[in-house]
Phi, psi and omega in degrees: 000143174295149178287120183269347189303128183091351172292138187270135178220167183241137175283131184259351183212171177090179176299332182259026180308135176074001177271155186260138183229174170230138182278138183246347180193138168266125180278311178203198180291344186242337187244137172226160174263136175227155177215162177235354179082351181244280175286333183236108187273161180296343175287340184217061188291156185272135174272132180223138171289140180294337178289337179270007176242148172258116184278133173261177173265007174271147171241141172274104191295313183295314182292328178291325177297314172311298184303323179291335173282351187087005179265157173261124179295146174286162181292333175296326174293320182297308180300321183292319181303309187291323180295313186300303187289336173294318176293323184294319182299317183286327169299328183270010184068034175236053178301153186274000000 
């Protein structure tokens, strides 16, 4: 399975439907841990089935750099990266 760590995803179902998250860890081929640094903090990431997520081609590069070094990024870093990606999507006319 490809390394999904740092990948930006959107939830397709549940209370968090249409929210943007970043994958912080792959548990197995079907389950991942996701966080947004706001409602779902890095200290308590959500376990989510991949079939309930819409994968994007985008990566939260700063978050991925922390995770690749074995460090845990702060919630402020995760929020900042997701906000940057969201703003870039809106500027390019790909609003959520």
